[in-house]
Backbone and ligand atoms as CSV (ligand in chain L), in Angstrom:
chain,resi,resn,atom,element,x,y,z
A,1,UNK,N,N,24.001,-16.997,-25.483
A,1,UNK,CA,C,23.525,-16.778,-24.120
A,1,UNK,C,C,22.232,-17.554,-23.869
A,2,UNK,N,N,21.334,-17.511,-24.834
A,2,UNK,CA,C,20.078,-18.220,-24.686
A,2,UNK,C,C,20.328,-19.729,-24.577
A,3,UNK,N,N,21.308,-20.235,-25.355
A,3,UNK,CA,C,21.643,-21.647,-25.292
A,3,UNK,C,C,22.115,-22.012,-23.881
A,4,UNK,N,N,22.971,-21.149,-23.300
A,4,UNK,CA,C,23.455,-21.418,-21.945
A,4,UNK,C,C,22.306,-21.400,-20.945
A,5,UNK,N,N,21.411,-20.445,-21.115
A,5,UNK,CA,C,20.245,-20.382,-20.217
A,5,UNK,C,C,19.388,-21.638,-20.345
A,6,UNK,N,N,19.173,-22.062,-21.603
A,6,UNK,CA,C,18.372,-23.263,-21.827
A,6,UNK,C,C,19.057,-24.490,-21.225
A,7,UNK,N,N,20.386,-24.578,-21.431
A,7,UNK,CA,C,21.136,-25.712,-20.895
A,7,UNK,C,C,21.105,-25.714,-19.367
A,8,UNK,N,N,21.326,-24.545,-18.784
A,8,UNK,CA,C,21.299,-24.412,-17.327
A,8,UNK,C,C,19.934,-24.789,-16.774
A,9,UNK,N,N,18.891,-24.406,-17.503
A,9,UNK,CA,C,17.535,-24.695,-17.013
A,9,UNK,C,C,17.204,-26.184,-17.112
A,10,UNK,N,N,17.944,-26.927,-17.946
A,10,UNK,CA,C,17.758,-28.378,-17.976
A,10,UNK,C,C,18.260,-29.007,-16.679
A,11,UNK,N,N,19.347,-28.452,-16.159
A,11,UNK,CA,C,19.947,-28.995,-14.937
A,11,UNK,C,C,19.236,-28.450,-13.699
A,12,UNK,N,N,18.995,-27.147,-13.705
A,12,UNK,CA,C,18.323,-26.489,-12.582
A,12,UNK,C,C,17.086,-25.762,-13.127
A,13,UNK,N,N,16.019,-26.492,-13.363
A,13,UNK,CA,C,14.848,-25.834,-13.958
A,13,UNK,C,C,14.214,-24.821,-13.004
A,14,UNK,N,N,13.794,-23.707,-13.567
A,14,UNK,CA,C,13.012,-22.755,-12.786
A,14,UNK,C,C,11.633,-23.359,-12.600
A,15,UNK,N,N,11.216,-23.438,-11.367
A,15,UNK,CA,C,9.918,-24.041,-11.085
A,15,UNK,C,C,9.012,-23.030,-10.394
A,16,UNK,N,N,7.739,-23.266,-10.547
A,16,UNK,CA,C,6.734,-22.422,-9.908
A,16,UNK,C,C,6.850,-22.576,-8.387
A,17,UNK,N,N,6.919,-21.463,-7.679
A,17,UNK,CA,C,7.053,-21.497,-6.226
A,17,UNK,C,C,5.749,-21.903,-5.540
A,18,UNK,N,N,4.662,-21.988,-6.304
A,18,UNK,CA,C,3.373,-22.373,-5.727
A,18,UNK,C,C,3.048,-23.844,-5.965
A,19,UNK,N,N,3.354,-24.349,-7.193
A,19,UNK,CA,C,2.965,-25.728,-7.513
A,19,UNK,C,C,4.146,-26.630,-7.826
A,20,UNK,N,N,5.321,-26.070,-8.064
A,20,UNK,CA,C,6.512,-26.872,-8.321
A,20,UNK,C,C,6.679,-27.313,-9.764
A,21,UNK,N,N,5.779,-26.946,-10.647
A,21,UNK,CA,C,5.913,-27.320,-12.064
A,21,UNK,C,C,6.915,-26.391,-12.753
A,22,UNK,N,N,7.580,-26.882,-13.809
A,22,UNK,CA,C,8.549,-26.026,-14.512
A,22,UNK,C,C,7.881,-24.772,-15.077
A,23,UNK,N,N,8.631,-23.670,-15.013
A,23,UNK,CA,C,8.125,-22.400,-15.548
A,23,UNK,C,C,8.503,-22.268,-17.011
A,24,UNK,N,N,7.647,-21.629,-17.779
A,24,UNK,CA,C,8.011,-21.239,-19.126
A,24,UNK,C,C,8.962,-20.049,-19.028
A,25,UNK,N,N,9.680,-19.778,-20.102
A,25,UNK,CA,C,10.694,-18.733,-20.083
A,25,UNK,C,C,10.095,-17.361,-19.758
A,26,UNK,N,N,8.865,-17.130,-20.168
A,26,UNK,CA,C,8.232,-15.832,-19.939
A,26,UNK,C,C,7.622,-15.706,-18.535
A,27,UNK,N,N,7.627,-16.787,-17.768
A,27,UNK,CA,C,7.045,-16.750,-16.429
A,27,UNK,C,C,8.119,-16.460,-15.383
A,28,UNK,N,N,7.706,-15.866,-14.294
A,28,UNK,CA,C,8.638,-15.498,-13.237
A,28,UNK,C,C,8.061,-15.881,-11.888
A,29,UNK,N,N,8.711,-16.797,-11.210
A,29,UNK,CA,C,8.396,-17.154,-9.834
A,29,UNK,C,C,7.136,-18.020,-9.702
A,30,UNK,N,N,6.054,-17.604,-10.317
A,30,UNK,CA,C,4.780,-18.339,-10.226
A,30,UNK,C,C,4.257,-18.561,-11.640
A,31,UNK,N,N,3.803,-19.782,-11.920
A,31,UNK,CA,C,3.301,-20.085,-13.269
A,31,UNK,C,C,1.991,-19.337,-13.531
A,32,UNK,N,N,1.668,-19.237,-14.794
A,32,UNK,CA,C,0.475,-18.474,-15.194
A,32,UNK,C,C,-0.793,-19.040,-14.584
A,33,UNK,N,N,-0.866,-20.364,-14.483
A,33,UNK,CA,C,-2.069,-20.994,-13.932
A,33,UNK,C,C,-2.221,-20.641,-12.455
A,34,UNK,N,N,-1.149,-20.787,-11.688
A,34,UNK,CA,C,-1.216,-20.434,-10.264
A,34,UNK,C,C,-1.483,-18.943,-10.092
A,35,UNK,N,N,-0.819,-18.134,-10.914
A,35,UNK,CA,C,-1.018,-16.690,-10.827
A,35,UNK,C,C,-2.489,-16.333,-11.027
A,36,UNK,N,N,-3.106,-16.980,-12.011
A,36,UNK,CA,C,-4.513,-16.718,-12.311
A,36,UNK,C,C,-5.434,-17.152,-11.164
A,37,UNK,N,N,-5.001,-18.175,-10.415
A,37,UNK,CA,C,-5.866,-18.724,-9.355
A,37,UNK,C,C,-5.475,-18.275,-7.949
A,38,UNK,N,N,-4.551,-17.323,-7.819
A,38,UNK,CA,C,-4.222,-16.845,-6.468
A,38,UNK,C,C,-5.471,-16.229,-5.846
A,39,UNK,N,N,-5.811,-16.665,-4.644
A,39,UNK,CA,C,-7.065,-16.204,-4.026
A,39,UNK,C,C,-6.926,-14.815,-3.401
A,40,UNK,N,N,-7.062,-13.800,-4.228
A,40,UNK,CA,C,-6.902,-12.417,-3.758
A,40,UNK,C,C,-8.113,-11.988,-2.937
A,41,UNK,N,N,-7.849,-11.270,-1.855
A,41,UNK,CA,C,-8.914,-10.862,-0.945
A,41,UNK,C,C,-9.617,-9.577,-1.380
A,42,UNK,N,N,-8.867,-8.679,-2.006
A,42,UNK,CA,C,-9.354,-7.318,-2.325
A,42,UNK,C,C,-9.724,-6.550,-1.059
A,43,UNK,N,N,-9.191,-6.969,0.085
A,43,UNK,CA,C,-9.492,-6.287,1.347
A,43,UNK,C,C,-9.043,-4.832,1.336
A,44,UNK,N,N,-8.037,-4.507,0.548
A,44,UNK,CA,C,-7.548,-3.127,0.511
A,44,UNK,C,C,-8.619,-2.167,-0.025
A,45,UNK,N,N,-9.647,-2.692,-0.652
A,45,UNK,CA,C,-10.709,-1.848,-1.202
A,45,UNK,C,C,-11.740,-1.444,-0.147
A,46,UNK,N,N,-11.712,-2.102,1.019
A,46,UNK,CA,C,-12.722,-1.864,2.047
A,46,UNK,C,C,-12.064,-1.538,3.381
A,47,UNK,N,N,-12.397,-0.391,3.935
A,47,UNK,CA,C,-11.786,0.048,5.188
A,47,UNK,C,C,-12.184,-0.866,6.345
A,48,UNK,N,N,-13.390,-1.450,6.285
A,48,UNK,CA,C,-13.853,-2.316,7.378
A,48,UNK,C,C,-13.770,-3.788,6.977
A,49,UNK,N,N,-12.619,-4.164,6.457
A,49,UNK,CA,C,-12.427,-5.558,6.019
A,49,UNK,C,C,-12.123,-6.458,7.228
A,50,UNK,N,N,-12.159,-7.770,7.061
A,50,UNK,CA,C,-11.943,-8.690,8.191
A,50,UNK,C,C,-10.602,-8.529,8.898
A,51,UNK,N,N,-9.557,-8.152,8.193
A,51,UNK,CA,C,-8.258,-7.957,8.844
A,51,UNK,C,C,-8.305,-6.703,9.715
A,52,UNK,N,N,-8.890,-5.635,9.215
A,52,UNK,CA,C,-8.997,-4.403,10.002
A,52,UNK,C,C,-9.822,-4.636,11.264
A,53,UNK,N,N,-10.882,-5.452,11.135
A,53,UNK,CA,C,-11.738,-5.735,12.301
A,53,UNK,C,C,-10.992,-6.442,13.425
A,54,UNK,N,N,-9.953,-7.180,13.068
A,54,UNK,CA,C,-9.150,-7.860,14.103
A,54,UNK,C,C,-8.534,-6.862,15.083
A,55,UNK,N,N,-8.318,-5.631,14.611
A,55,UNK,CA,C,-7.646,-4.631,15.436
A,55,UNK,C,C,-8.617,-3.704,16.158
A,56,UNK,N,N,-9.880,-3.728,15.773
A,56,UNK,CA,C,-10.856,-2.814,16.354
A,56,UNK,C,C,-10.915,-2.978,17.868
A,57,UNK,N,N,-10.821,-1.872,18.572
A,57,UNK,CA,C,-10.897,-1.878,20.027
A,57,UNK,C,C,-9.619,-2.331,20.709
A,58,UNK,N,N,-8.605,-2.666,19.948
A,58,UNK,CA,C,-7.349,-3.143,20.534
A,58,UNK,C,C,-6.210,-2.165,20.289
A,59,UNK,N,N,-6.076,-1.758,19.052
A,59,UNK,CA,C,-4.967,-0.884,18.651
A,59,UNK,C,C,-5.504,0.107,17.638
A,60,UNK,N,N,-5.049,1.369,17.719
A,60,UNK,CA,C,-5.463,2.345,16.717
A,60,UNK,C,C,-4.660,2.129,15.443
A,61,UNK,N,N,-5.345,1.888,14.362
A,61,UNK,CA,C,-4.684,1.752,13.059
A,61,UNK,C,C,-5.446,2.591,12.044
A,62,UNK,N,N,-4.771,2.987,10.994
A,62,UNK,CA,C,-5.430,3.707,9.901
A,62,UNK,C,C,-6.073,2.740,8.921
A,63,UNK,N,N,-5.389,1.661,8.616
A,63,UNK,CA,C,-5.943,0.658,7.713
A,63,UNK,C,C,-5.166,-0.644,7.863
A,64,UNK,N,N,-5.794,-1.710,7.456
A,64,UNK,CA,C,-5.148,-3.023,7.473
A,64,UNK,C,C,-5.767,-3.864,6.358
A,65,UNK,N,N,-4.977,-4.752,5.812
A,65,UNK,CA,C,-5.470,-5.607,4.743
A,65,UNK,C,C,-4.548,-6.816,4.608
A,66,UNK,N,N,-4.986,-7.786,3.885
A,66,UNK,CA,C,-4.123,-8.892,3.485
A,66,UNK,C,C,-4.334,-9.096,1.992
A,67,UNK,N,N,-3.319,-9.544,1.329
A,67,UNK,CA,C,-3.362,-9.689,-0.127
A,67,UNK,C,C,-4.104,-10.951,-0.550
A,68,UNK,N,N,-3.802,-12.068,0.132
A,68,UNK,CA,C,-4.322,-13.367,-0.298
A,68,UNK,C,C,-5.011,-14.094,0.849
A,69,UNK,N,N,-5.973,-14.919,0.490
A,69,UNK,CA,C,-6.559,-15.832,1.481
A,69,UNK,C,C,-5.574,-16.968,1.712
A,70,UNK,N,N,-5.471,-17.409,2.957
A,70,UNK,CA,C,-4.578,-18.508,3.321
A,70,UNK,C,C,-5.407,-19.735,3.624
A,71,UNK,N,N,-5.129,-20.806,2.913
A,71,UNK,CA,C,-5.767,-22.096,3.191
A,71,UNK,C,C,-4.678,-23.100,3.505
A,72,UNK,N,N,-4.842,-23.802,4.605
A,72,UNK,CA,C,-3.839,-24.804,4.995
A,72,UNK,C,C,-3.687,-25.839,3.889
A,73,UNK,N,N,-2.430,-26.053,3.470
A,73,UNK,CA,C,-2.148,-27.008,2.400
A,73,UNK,C,C,-2.312,-26.436,1.004
A,74,UNK,N,N,-2.708,-25.180,0.902
A,74,UNK,CA,C,-2.943,-24.563,-0.400
A,74,UNK,C,C,-1.697,-23.927,-0.997
A,75,UNK,N,N,-1.881,-23.338,-2.159
A,75,UNK,CA,C,-0.754,-22.736,-2.867
A,75,UNK,C,C,-0.187,-21.531,-2.133
A,76,UNK,N,N,-1.029,-20.777,-1.468
A,76,UNK,CA,C,-0.529,-19.625,-0.720
A,76,UNK,C,C,0.359,-20.096,0.423
A,77,UNK,N,N,-0.036,-21.160,1.101
A,77,UNK,CA,C,0.809,-21.705,2.156
A,77,UNK,C,C,2.153,-22.156,1.575
A,78,UNK,N,N,2.110,-22.790,0.421
A,78,UNK,CA,C,3.351,-23.245,-0.207
A,78,UNK,C,C,4.240,-22.046,-0.549
A,79,UNK,N,N,3.641,-20.987,-1.070
A,79,UNK,CA,C,4.418,-19.777,-1.383
A,79,UNK,C,C,5.065,-19.201,-0.128
A,80,UNK,N,N,4.295,-19.092,0.928
A,80,UNK,CA,C,4.807,-18.520,2.177
A,80,UNK,C,C,5.915,-19.409,2.754
A,81,UNK,N,N,5.762,-20.703,2.646
A,81,UNK,CA,C,6.807,-21.611,3.144
A,81,UNK,C,C,8.089,-21.486,2.326
A,82,UNK,N,N,7.937,-21.296,1.013
A,82,UNK,CA,C,9.130,-21.091,0.181
A,82,UNK,C,C,9.888,-19.847,0.638
A,83,UNK,N,N,9.144,-18.811,0.943
A,83,UNK,CA,C,9.751,-17.555,1.390
A,83,UNK,C,C,10.338,-17.693,2.796
A,84,UNK,N,N,9.560,-18.270,3.676
A,84,UNK,CA,C,9.911,-18.276,5.096
A,84,UNK,C,C,10.942,-19.341,5.464
A,85,UNK,N,N,10.814,-20.526,4.908
A,85,UNK,CA,C,11.661,-21.643,5.338
A,85,UNK,C,C,12.689,-22.096,4.300
A,86,UNK,N,N,12.481,-21.733,3.033
A,86,UNK,CA,C,13.393,-22.181,1.962
A,86,UNK,C,C,14.265,-21.049,1.424
A,87,UNK,N,N,14.214,-19.900,2.078
A,87,UNK,CA,C,15.050,-18.754,1.715
A,87,UNK,C,C,14.858,-18.332,0.257
A,88,UNK,N,N,13.646,-18.464,-0.241
A,88,UNK,CA,C,13.341,-18.047,-1.620
A,88,UNK,C,C,12.818,-16.608,-1.574
A,89,UNK,N,N,13.758,-15.685,-1.404
A,89,UNK,CA,C,13.384,-14.285,-1.197
A,89,UNK,C,C,12.633,-13.670,-2.382
A,90,UNK,N,N,12.836,-14.245,-3.568
A,90,UNK,CA,C,12.160,-13.692,-4.749
A,90,UNK,C,C,10.645,-13.831,-4.633
A,91,UNK,N,N,10.177,-14.762,-3.791
A,91,UNK,CA,C,8.727,-14.916,-3.600
A,91,UNK,C,C,8.167,-13.644,-2.945
A,92,UNK,N,N,8.866,-13.120,-1.961
A,92,UNK,CA,C,8.428,-11.893,-1.307
A,92,UNK,C,C,8.434,-10.712,-2.245
A,93,UNK,N,N,9.480,-10.616,-3.040
A,93,UNK,CA,C,9.571,-9.527,-4.024
A,93,UNK,C,C,8.445,-9.641,-5.041
A,94,UNK,N,N,8.209,-10.871,-5.503
A,94,UNK,CA,C,7.172,-11.105,-6.504
A,94,UNK,C,C,5.794,-10.747,-5.960
A,95,UNK,N,N,5.484,-11.255,-4.767
A,95,UNK,CA,C,4.155,-10.986,-4.191
A,95,UNK,C,C,3.992,-9.512,-3.846
A,96,UNK,N,N,5.053,-8.894,-3.355
A,96,UNK,CA,C,4.987,-7.467,-3.033
A,96,UNK,C,C,4.717,-6.634,-4.275
A,97,UNK,N,N,5.412,-6.945,-5.361
A,97,UNK,CA,C,5.202,-6.211,-6.615
A,97,UNK,C,C,3.806,-6.467,-7.150
A,98,UNK,N,N,3.340,-7.687,-7.006
A,98,UNK,CA,C,2.008,-8.038,-7.500
A,98,UNK,C,C,0.922,-7.295,-6.728
A,99,UNK,N,N,1.119,-7.163,-5.425
A,99,UNK,CA,C,0.129,-6.474,-4.596
A,99,UNK,C,C,0.161,-4.973,-4.880
L,1,ZN,ZN,ZN,2.169,-23.056,-10.490
């Protein structure tokens, strides 16, 4: 079975959804380097975070947060594009579980 997996991965390599480099067998969806450098906001730790402030005076909410900072052309944008435009649903599952 492992031989078949290795052979299959030669033809269709699993690649990092953030940087496009091949994944090691122990990695899933995002390589260790990208995973380590994902720009986490930690907004969920603060009730008055920048995302929550967007809603102040407009809509009553209990809390709001975002998981990652978004930079145009960055790895987070690439991840979101994989999910949104390339039908790579595992990116959503991966990020949701990570959050
Ligand atoms: Zn990567």
